[in-house]
C-alpha positions as CSV (number, residue, x, y, z in Angstrom):
1,M,150.9,82.2,108.1
2,L,150.3,83.3,104.5
3,Q,150.1,87.0,105.0
4,R,153.2,88.9,106.2
5,L,152.9,90.7,109.5
6,V,154.4,94.2,109.2
7,T,153.4,96.0,112.4
8,M,155.5,95.5,115.6
9,H,153.7,94.3,118.6
10,W,154.0,96.6,121.6
11,A,156.1,94.0,123.4
12,D,158.7,94.2,120.6
13,V,159.1,98.0,121.1
14,I,159.5,97.7,124.8
15,A,161.9,94.7,124.5
16,E,164.2,96.6,122.1
17,E,164.3,99.6,124.4
18,I,165.2,97.4,127.4
19,I,168.0,95.6,125.7
20,E,169.5,98.9,124.4
21,E,170.1,99.7,128.1
22,F,170.6,96.4,129.8
23,E,172.9,93.5,128.6
24,E,171.2,90.7,130.6
25,P,167.8,92.2,131.7
26,L,166.0,91.2,134.9
27,I,162.2,91.8,134.8
28,A,160.3,92.0,138.1
29,N,156.7,91.5,138.9
30,G,155.1,91.6,142.3
31,I,151.9,90.9,144.3
32,S,150.6,91.4,147.8
33,P,148.6,88.3,148.9
34,S,146.6,90.0,151.6
35,G,143.3,88.7,150.1
36,T,141.8,87.2,147.0
37,I,144.0,88.3,144.1
38,H,141.9,90.2,141.5
39,V,141.9,89.2,137.8
40,G,143.6,92.5,137.0
41,S,146.8,91.2,138.5
42,L,147.1,88.8,135.6
43,R,147.8,91.7,133.4
44,E,151.1,92.3,135.1
45,A,152.0,88.7,135.0
46,I,151.3,88.3,131.3
47,T,153.0,91.6,130.4
48,G,156.1,90.6,132.2
49,E,156.2,87.1,130.7
50,T,155.6,88.4,127.2
51,I,158.4,90.9,127.4
52,R,160.7,88.2,128.9
53,R,159.9,85.8,126.1
54,T,160.3,88.6,123.5
55,I,163.8,89.5,124.8
56,E,164.7,85.8,124.9
57,G,163.6,85.5,121.3
58,M,166.1,88.3,120.5
59,G,168.9,86.1,121.7
60,R,169.5,87.7,125.1
61,K,169.7,86.1,128.5
62,V,166.8,87.4,130.5
63,R,165.2,86.5,133.9
64,L,161.7,87.2,135.3
65,I,161.1,87.2,139.0
66,Y,157.9,87.3,140.9
67,L,158.1,89.0,144.3
68,I,155.5,88.0,146.8
69,D,155.1,90.8,149.5
70,S,154.5,88.3,152.2
71,L,155.6,90.5,155.1
72,D,152.9,93.0,154.5
73,Q,150.5,93.5,157.4
74,L,146.8,92.6,157.6
75,K,145.2,96.1,157.8
76,K,141.7,94.9,158.5
77,R,139.6,91.8,158.6
78,A,137.8,91.2,155.4
79,D,134.2,90.0,155.5
80,F,135.0,86.6,154.2
81,L,137.4,85.9,157.1
82,P,136.2,84.3,160.4
83,E,135.8,86.8,163.3
84,W,138.7,85.4,165.1
85,Y,141.0,86.9,162.5
86,E,140.2,90.2,164.1
87,G,142.9,89.2,166.6
88,H,145.5,89.1,163.8
89,V,144.9,92.6,162.4
90,G,148.2,94.5,162.4
91,K,150.3,91.3,162.0
92,P,152.5,90.2,159.0
93,I,150.4,87.9,156.8
94,C,153.3,85.4,156.5
95,Y,153.1,84.7,160.2
96,M,149.3,84.3,160.4
97,P,147.5,81.0,160.2
98,C,146.0,79.8,156.9
99,P,142.2,80.3,156.6
100,C,141.7,76.8,155.2
101,G,144.4,74.9,157.1
102,N,146.0,73.5,153.9
103,H,148.8,76.1,153.4
104,D,151.9,77.2,155.3
105,N,150.4,80.5,156.3
106,Y,147.9,83.2,155.3
107,A,150.1,84.7,152.6
108,H,150.6,81.3,151.0
109,H,146.9,80.6,151.1
110,F,146.1,83.6,148.8
111,A,149.3,83.6,146.8
112,Q,149.3,79.9,145.7
113,P,146.1,79.9,143.7
114,F,147.4,82.9,141.8
115,L,150.8,81.3,141.2
116,D,148.9,78.2,139.9
117,A,147.0,80.5,137.6
118,I,150.1,82.1,136.1
119,E,151.8,78.7,135.7
120,R,148.8,77.6,133.6
121,L,149.3,80.8,131.5
122,G,152.9,79.7,130.7
123,V,154.6,82.4,132.9
124,E,158.2,81.3,133.5
125,C,159.5,83.0,136.6
126,D,161.4,82.6,139.8
127,V,159.1,83.1,142.8
128,I,160.6,85.0,145.7
129,W,158.9,85.5,149.1
130,T,159.8,88.9,150.6
131,H,159.7,87.7,154.2
132,E,162.4,85.2,153.4
133,L,164.6,88.1,152.0
134,Y,164.2,89.9,155.3
135,E,164.9,86.8,157.3
136,R,168.2,86.2,155.3
137,G,169.3,89.8,155.9
138,E,169.0,90.9,152.2
139,F,167.4,94.2,153.2
140,A,169.8,94.9,156.1
141,E,172.0,97.3,154.1
142,A,169.1,99.3,152.8
143,I,167.5,99.5,156.3
144,D,170.8,100.7,157.8
145,T,171.1,103.3,155.1
146,C,167.6,104.5,155.7
147,F,168.1,105.0,159.4
148,K,171.4,106.8,158.9
149,R,169.9,109.1,156.2
150,R,166.4,109.4,157.6
151,E,166.3,113.2,157.5
152,E,167.3,113.2,153.9
153,I,164.6,110.7,153.0
154,I,162.0,112.8,154.8
155,R,163.0,115.9,152.7
156,L,163.1,113.9,149.5
157,L,159.6,112.3,150.1
158,H,158.3,115.8,150.8
159,E,159.7,117.2,147.6
160,V,158.3,114.3,145.5
161,S,154.9,113.9,147.1
162,G,154.2,117.4,148.4
163,R,153.1,115.8,151.7
164,E,154.0,117.3,155.1
165,A,157.6,116.5,156.0
166,K,157.0,114.8,159.4
167,G,160.0,114.4,161.6
168,S,158.4,111.3,163.1
169,Y,158.5,109.5,159.8
170,A,159.7,105.9,160.4
171,P,161.5,104.2,157.4
172,Y,161.3,100.8,159.2
173,T,158.6,99.2,161.2
174,P,159.6,96.5,163.7
175,I,157.5,93.6,164.8
176,C,156.6,93.2,168.4
177,R,158.0,90.0,169.9
178,D,155.0,89.7,172.3
179,C,151.8,90.5,170.3
180,G,153.3,89.9,166.8
181,R,152.0,93.3,165.5
182,F,154.0,96.1,163.9
183,A,155.3,98.5,166.5
184,D,156.8,102.0,166.7
185,P,160.7,102.3,166.4
186,V,162.7,104.4,168.8
187,F,164.9,106.3,166.4
188,D,167.6,107.6,168.8
189,S,168.2,104.0,170.1
190,Y,169.4,102.6,166.7
191,S,172.8,101.1,166.5
192,F,173.5,98.6,163.8
193,P,172.0,96.0,163.7
194,T,169.4,96.7,166.4
195,L,166.9,99.3,167.4
196,E,164.4,99.6,170.2
197,Y,160.7,99.8,169.8
198,T,157.6,100.4,171.9
199,C,154.3,98.7,171.2
200,P,150.7,99.7,172.1
201,C,150.5,96.2,173.8
202,G,152.9,97.6,176.4
203,C,156.0,95.7,175.2
204,H,159.4,97.5,175.0
205,G,161.9,95.4,173.0
206,T,164.6,95.4,170.3
207,A,164.5,94.3,166.7
208,D,167.4,93.0,164.6
209,I,167.3,94.5,161.1
210,R,169.2,91.5,159.7
211,K,166.3,89.2,160.5
212,G,162.6,89.2,159.9
213,D,162.0,91.5,162.8
214,G,160.4,94.2,160.7
215,K,160.2,95.8,157.3
216,L,160.8,99.0,155.3
217,T,157.8,101.2,154.4
218,W,156.5,100.6,150.8
219,R,158.1,103.7,149.3
220,L,161.5,102.6,150.6
221,E,161.1,98.8,150.1
222,W,160.2,99.0,146.4
223,P,163.4,100.8,145.4
224,A,165.4,98.6,147.8
225,K,164.2,95.6,145.8
226,W,165.4,97.3,142.6
227,K,168.9,97.8,144.2
228,I,169.0,94.2,145.6
229,F,168.1,92.5,142.3
230,G,169.4,95.0,139.8
231,T,165.9,95.2,138.3
232,S,166.0,96.3,134.6
233,A,162.2,96.7,134.0
234,E,159.0,96.3,135.9
235,P,155.4,96.5,135.0
236,Y,153.2,98.2,137.6
237,G,149.8,99.7,138.0
238,K,149.0,103.3,137.0
239,D,148.3,104.2,140.6
240,H,152.0,104.0,141.3
241,A,152.8,106.0,138.2
242,A,150.8,109.1,139.3
243,A,152.8,112.3,139.7
244,G,154.4,112.2,143.1
245,G,153.6,108.5,143.5
246,S,155.7,105.6,144.6
247,Y,157.6,105.3,141.2
248,D,158.6,108.9,141.3
249,S,159.8,108.7,144.9
250,G,161.4,105.2,144.3
251,K,163.4,106.6,141.3
252,R,165.0,109.2,143.5
253,I,165.4,106.9,146.5
254,V,167.2,104.2,144.6
255,E,169.5,106.7,142.9
256,E,170.2,109.3,145.6
257,I,170.0,107.1,148.8
258,Y,170.8,103.5,147.7
259,G,173.2,104.4,144.9
260,G,171.3,102.2,142.4
261,K,169.4,102.7,139.1
262,A,165.6,102.9,138.5
263,P,164.2,100.2,136.1
264,Y,162.6,100.8,132.8
265,S,159.0,101.9,133.6
266,I,156.1,99.8,132.2
267,N,152.9,101.2,133.8
268,Y,149.6,99.6,132.9
269,E,146.0,100.6,133.1
270,F,143.6,98.7,135.3
271,V,141.3,95.9,134.3
272,Q,137.7,96.8,134.9
273,L,135.0,94.3,135.5
274,K,131.9,94.6,133.2
275,G,128.7,92.8,132.5
276,E,126.5,90.4,134.4
277,G,129.2,88.2,135.9
278,Q,131.2,90.7,138.0
279,M,130.8,88.6,141.1
280,H,131.1,84.9,141.7
281,K,127.5,83.9,142.1
282,S,128.2,81.3,144.8
283,S,130.4,83.3,147.0
284,G,129.6,86.9,146.1
285,S,133.3,87.7,145.8
286,S,135.0,89.6,143.0
287,V,136.5,87.7,140.0
288,S,139.9,86.4,140.9
289,G,142.9,85.5,138.7
290,L,142.1,81.8,139.3
291,D,138.5,82.4,138.3
292,A,139.6,84.0,135.0
293,I,141.9,81.1,134.1
294,G,139.1,78.7,135.1
295,M,136.6,80.1,132.7
296,M,138.8,81.0,129.8
297,P,141.5,78.8,128.0
298,P,145.0,80.1,128.9
299,E,145.7,81.3,125.3
300,V,142.4,83.1,125.1
301,L,143.0,84.9,128.4
302,S,146.5,85.9,127.3
303,Y,145.1,87.2,124.0
304,L,142.7,89.4,126.0
305,F,145.6,91.2,127.7
306,L,148.0,91.2,124.7
307,R,145.6,92.7,122.1
308,V,145.9,96.2,123.6
309,N,148.9,98.3,124.7
310,P,149.4,98.2,128.5
311,S,148.5,101.9,128.7
312,R,144.9,101.2,127.6
313,A,142.3,100.0,130.1
314,I,140.7,96.5,129.6
315,D,137.1,95.7,130.2
316,F,136.8,92.1,131.5
317,D,133.3,90.7,131.2
318,P,133.1,87.3,132.9
319,G,129.5,86.9,131.6
320,L,128.7,86.9,127.9
321,G,132.1,88.6,127.2
322,V,133.8,85.2,127.7
323,L,132.0,83.9,124.6
324,D,132.7,87.1,122.6
325,M,136.4,87.0,123.4
326,S,136.7,83.3,122.6
327,D,135.0,84.0,119.2
328,E,137.4,86.9,118.5
329,Y,140.4,84.7,119.4
330,D,139.3,82.0,117.0
331,R,138.8,84.5,114.2
332,M,142.3,85.9,114.7
333,E,143.7,82.4,114.7
334,R,142.0,81.8,111.3
335,L,143.4,85.1,110.0
336,Y,146.9,84.2,111.2
337,F,146.9,81.0,109.2
338,E,144.7,81.9,106.2
339,G,145.5,85.6,105.8
340,G,143.0,88.2,104.7
341,F,143.3,90.5,107.8
342,T,143.1,94.2,107.4
343,E,145.7,96.7,108.7
344,A,143.4,97.5,111.6
345,E,143.4,93.8,112.5
346,E,147.1,93.2,112.2
347,N,147.9,94.0,115.9
348,S,145.3,91.5,117.0
349,V,146.7,88.8,114.8
350,L,150.1,89.6,116.3
351,A,148.5,89.3,119.8
352,Y,147.3,85.8,118.8
353,E,150.8,84.8,117.9
354,R,152.2,86.2,121.2
355,A,149.4,84.5,123.2
356,Q,150.9,81.1,122.2
357,H,154.0,81.9,124.3
358,G,156.4,80.4,121.7
359,K,154.3,77.4,120.9
360,V,152.4,78.6,117.7
361,P,150.8,75.6,115.9
362,K,152.3,74.7,112.6
363,E,148.8,74.7,111.0
364,L,145.3,75.9,111.8
365,P,144.1,73.6,114.7
366,L,140.7,72.0,114.7
367,Q,138.4,74.9,115.8
368,V,135.4,74.0,118.0
369,P,133.7,77.2,119.0
370,Y,133.6,77.8,122.8
371,R,129.9,78.8,122.4
372,H,129.2,75.3,121.0
373,I,131.1,73.6,123.7
374,V,129.1,75.5,126.3
375,N,126.0,73.9,124.8
376,V,127.5,70.5,124.5
377,V,128.7,70.2,128.1
378,Q,125.2,70.8,129.2
379,M,124.1,67.7,127.2
380,A,127.0,65.5,128.3
381,D,128.1,64.4,131.8
382,S,131.6,63.2,130.9
383,F,134.3,64.1,128.4
384,D,133.8,60.9,126.4
385,K,130.1,62.0,126.1
386,V,131.3,65.4,125.0
387,L,133.3,63.9,122.2
388,E,130.3,61.7,121.3
389,V,128.0,64.7,121.0
390,L,130.5,66.8,119.1
391,G,131.0,63.9,116.7
392,R,127.4,64.3,115.5
393,T,128.1,67.7,114.0
394,I,131.9,67.8,113.7
395,D,134.3,65.4,112.0
396,L,136.7,64.3,114.7
397,S,138.2,61.4,112.7
398,E,141.5,63.1,112.0
399,A,141.7,65.1,115.3
400,G,145.1,64.8,116.8
401,E,146.1,64.7,120.5
402,G,146.5,68.4,120.6
403,D,143.0,68.9,119.1
404,I,141.4,66.6,121.7
405,E,143.3,68.3,124.5
406,R,142.2,71.7,123.3
407,I,138.6,70.5,123.3
408,R,139.1,69.1,126.8
409,V,140.4,72.4,128.1
410,R,137.5,74.3,126.6
411,A,135.0,71.8,128.1
412,D,136.6,72.2,131.5
413,C,136.5,76.0,131.2
414,A,132.9,75.9,130.0
415,R,131.8,73.8,133.0
416,F,133.5,76.2,135.4
417,W,132.0,79.2,133.7
418,L,128.5,77.7,133.8
419,N,128.9,76.9,137.5
420,G,129.6,80.4,138.6
421,F,129.6,83.2,136.1
422,A,127.4,82.4,133.1
423,P,124.1,84.3,132.8
424,D,121.0,82.2,133.1
425,S,120.1,82.9,129.5
426,V,122.8,80.4,128.3
427,K,121.9,77.7,130.8
428,F,119.6,74.8,130.0
429,S,118.8,71.2,130.7
430,V,117.5,68.7,128.1
431,Y,114.4,67.2,129.7
432,P,113.9,63.4,129.3
433,T,110.2,64.0,128.3
434,V,108.1,67.0,127.5
435,P,108.4,69.2,130.7
436,Q,105.4,69.5,133.0
437,G,103.4,72.7,132.6
438,V,104.1,73.0,128.8
439,A,100.7,73.8,127.2
440,L,100.4,73.1,123.5
441,T,97.6,74.2,121.2
442,M,96.2,72.1,118.3
443,G,98.2,74.3,116.0
444,D,101.4,73.5,118.0
445,R,100.7,69.8,117.8
446,A,100.1,69.9,114.1
447,F,103.4,71.8,113.7
448,F,105.3,69.0,115.5
449,Q,103.5,66.3,113.5
450,K,104.7,68.0,110.3
451,L,108.2,68.2,111.6
452,V,108.2,64.5,112.4
453,E,107.1,63.7,108.8
454,R,109.9,65.8,107.3
455,M,112.6,64.8,109.7
456,N,112.1,61.1,109.6
457,D,113.9,60.6,106.3
458,A,116.0,63.7,106.4
459,K,119.8,63.9,106.6
460,W,120.6,64.6,110.2
461,E,122.8,67.8,109.9
462,A,122.4,71.3,111.2
463,D,121.6,73.1,107.9
464,T,119.0,70.5,106.9
465,I,117.3,70.7,110.3
466,S,117.3,74.5,110.2
467,Q,115.7,74.4,106.7
468,I,113.0,71.9,107.8
469,I,112.1,74.0,110.8
470,S,112.1,77.2,108.7
471,D,109.9,75.8,106.0
472,T,107.5,74.1,108.4
473,G,107.2,77.2,110.5
474,K,106.4,79.5,107.6
475,E,103.8,77.1,106.3
476,S,102.2,76.5,109.7
477,P,99.4,78.7,111.1
478,I,101.4,79.3,114.3
479,G,104.2,80.9,112.3
480,L,108.0,80.5,112.5
481,K,108.6,82.6,115.6
482,A,106.1,80.6,117.7
483,G,107.5,77.4,116.2
484,F,110.9,78.2,117.6
485,K,109.4,78.9,120.9
486,V,107.5,75.7,121.3
487,I,110.5,73.6,120.2
488,Y,112.6,75.1,123.0
489,Q,109.7,74.6,125.4
490,V,109.3,70.8,124.7
491,V,113.1,70.2,124.7
492,I,114.6,72.4,127.4
493,G,111.5,74.0,129.1
494,K,112.5,77.5,128.1
495,D,111.2,80.0,125.5
496,A,114.7,80.4,123.9
497,G,118.0,78.6,123.8
498,P,121.0,77.7,121.5
499,R,120.7,77.9,117.7
500,L,118.2,75.1,116.9
501,G,120.0,73.6,113.8
502,P,123.3,72.8,115.5
503,F,121.6,72.2,118.8
504,L,119.3,69.5,117.6
505,A,121.9,68.0,115.3
506,S,124.1,67.5,118.4
507,M,121.4,65.2,119.8
508,D,120.5,61.6,118.8
509,K,118.1,61.8,115.8
510,Q,115.7,59.3,117.2
511,F,115.6,61.1,120.6
512,V,114.5,64.3,118.9
513,V,112.0,62.7,116.6
514,N,110.5,60.8,119.6
515,R,110.2,64.1,121.5
516,F,108.4,65.7,118.6
517,I,106.1,62.7,118.3
518,Q,105.3,63.1,122.1
519,A,104.7,66.8,121.6
520,S,102.3,66.2,118.7
521,R,100.2,64.1,121.0
522,H,100.7,66.2,124.2
523,G,97.5,67.2,125.9
524,S,95.3,65.6,123.2
């Protein structure tokens, strides 16, 4: 890095404020795996990890935990679930069967792909399943306190939220031993560690609060976790930060009921899906965290979230926005190593640095634009072939292992993106011969004949090819615009496509010349 970075990244500011208050901070993230986990949840994971790593870089001992709310109930059957899941509505997701049969339970089925995604992003955390905490009795003290101080809690929640203070409010919901669904507690029967319940299924039984026989309501469970783990800071969505929301009530619950302390608040704005690729084209489902990490290299995805303060909304465009964001990332990488960035760009350059998660390259890596790789993978059916095609336009002779691995990751991401989210405008296939149905005029055939004459002895490189096409098109009666069109038509069967110079240079010269010879005789 030649140019000195002066501005502090937002993670530095937050980290300094946290270590002023906590000697050995613990940062908590959380997720409810009741269905496919949205790409927006990655913002919390990346925010928590970036702050953790920043504090660690300041010489402090710090821990990041990821709490999986696996004892949450299935409130309704989603359309993507088989009809027989209707019989599981109302049950805890950790005790329900896995939809695919390859995971321990329903919660694990949806949580594991997300955990795989954040691992690829370099998030270093301890994963904790909430149902296991209940089964070990970790919540027993908090549950007992809530039953003994239920009337106080009702008044407190009314004061914070403004909602009606219902005397029937239940701080804890037991699980029916017969049907497995959450049931209604009988308050006046509670005597530590058990309480009675009645269930709509007709069962009347008892639940032991030291076991996984039930759970606290969300507004009481969240602050109970703060107390149990001594949480120092936690990123969370803006919905919880609204006036009278669960953070406001949690702050008072943890301090006035549990005798603990509220964590440093890091609320973040939502991630909004934009553009053509909002849904996965094969399944019709929304973009998940695993989808996002599949279509964008981890460091580029991290950069997307780190380039703006958590309080600002992010537009995630899984269509052409993937190409734009990759280009921006590459530009910031060049500015980081070569300098020349403006004051307005400094924060983005800092975001590039943070997106490396402590593994910033020593020098500018070999940059192969994602856009180019998107074209190349549509011309190559293996990674060896990808390198062969790239080698026609890019010098790979001194590429190190890291450079090759970076190309491999981008190639894998490009294939994933093309298979589900890329707009049709970027997709193509190189035909083995002039596609059927292509009609060429005498002027078109003369244009191709002239291209063949000029390309036969020309140096096979992008700029030279572009110049030959430009000169020939301007001289031809059909004109340059029509010349571009017919070249695309005879090569990929479309009226438009990738930039012709680099595109044709990526192909074998003799293949291209032979195609133009065929086109010059087509239909004659």
